[in-house]
C-alpha positions in Angstrom: 172.0 -14.9 188.3 168.3 -14.9 187.4 166.9 -17.2 184.7 165.8 -15.4 181.6 162.2 -15.6 180.3 161.5 -16.9 176.8 161.0 -13.4 175.6 164.3 -12.2 177.1 166.1 -15.1 175.5 164.5 -14.4 172.1 165.6 -10.7 172.5 169.1 -11.7 173.4 169.4 -14.1 170.5 168.4 -11.4 168.0 171.7 -9.6 168.9 173.7 -12.8 168.4 172.9 -14.3 165.0 175.5 -17.0 165.2 173.7 -18.5 168.2 170.4 -20.5 168.5 168.5 -22.1 171.3 168.2 -25.8 171.9 166.2 -26.5 175.0 167.9 -24.8 178.0 171.1 -23.9 176.2 172.3 -21.8 173.4 174.7 -23.2 170.7 176.9 -22.0 167.9 179.4 -23.5 165.5 182.5 -21.9 164.0 184.9 -23.0 161.2 188.5 -22.1 160.5 191.1 -23.0 158.0 192.5 -26.0 159.9 193.1 -27.6 163.3 195.7 -25.1 164.4 193.2 -22.2 163.7 190.5 -24.0 165.7 192.8 -24.6 168.6 193.9 -20.9 168.6 190.3 -19.9 168.7 189.6 -22.3 171.6 192.6 -20.8 173.5 191.2 -17.3 172.9 187.8 -18.4 174.2 189.3 -20.1 177.2 191.0 -16.8 178.3 187.7 -14.9 177.9 185.7 -17.6 179.7 188.1 -17.8 182.6 187.9 -14.0 182.9 184.1 -14.2 182.9 184.0 -17.0 185.4 181.7 -18.9 183.1 182.7 -21.9 181.0 181.2 -23.3 177.8 180.9 -26.9 176.7 183.3 -27.2 173.7 183.4 -29.8 171.0 186.4 -29.6 168.6 186.3 -31.5 165.3 189.4 -30.7 163.1 188.6 -27.1 161.9 185.1 -26.9 163.5 184.4 -25.8 167.0 180.9 -26.1 168.6 179.9 -24.4 171.8 177.0 -24.9 174.1 176.2 -22.4 176.9 173.9 -22.8 179.9 174.0 -21.8 183.5 173.8 -25.3 184.9 173.7 -24.0 188.5 170.6 -22.0 187.7 169.0 -24.7 185.6 168.8 -22.7 182.3 169.8 -19.5 180.5 171.0 -16.4 182.3 172.7 -13.2 181.3 176.1 -14.8 181.8 175.4 -17.1 178.9 174.7 -14.3 176.5 177.6 -12.2 177.7 180.0 -15.1 177.1 178.4 -15.8 173.7 179.2 -12.2 172.7 182.8 -12.7 174.0 183.0 -15.9 171.9 181.8 -14.0 168.8 184.6 -11.5 169.5 187.2 -14.2 169.8 185.9 -15.7 166.5 186.4 -12.3 164.7 189.8 -11.9 166.3 191.0 -15.4 165.1 189.3 -15.4 161.7 186.8 -18.2 162.6 183.6 -18.0 160.6 180.2 -18.8 162.1 178.7 -21.9 160.5 175.2 -21.5 159.1 174.4 -25.1 160.4 175.7 -24.2 163.9 
């Protein structure tokens, strides 16, 4: 994969309002009703991530799940990160997890 330019990253983020850039990664946070909902969401993301061959950093805190994406092998952000971010957004919608405005 090829690293994306700052302009390409900005363009990709415009299509993914739940996500924001922090250095060389993109991050998002989602909240559900409880721990069981958060774990079901993580399970749905794990299936999508494995199918994509790209894996997020995940932090679970009771009903809140935080993700960070970066193509570590490339040293920054690639199209794989944004494709997986879109899949994570789809998993959030499918499991009733809401994006957190503080993500």
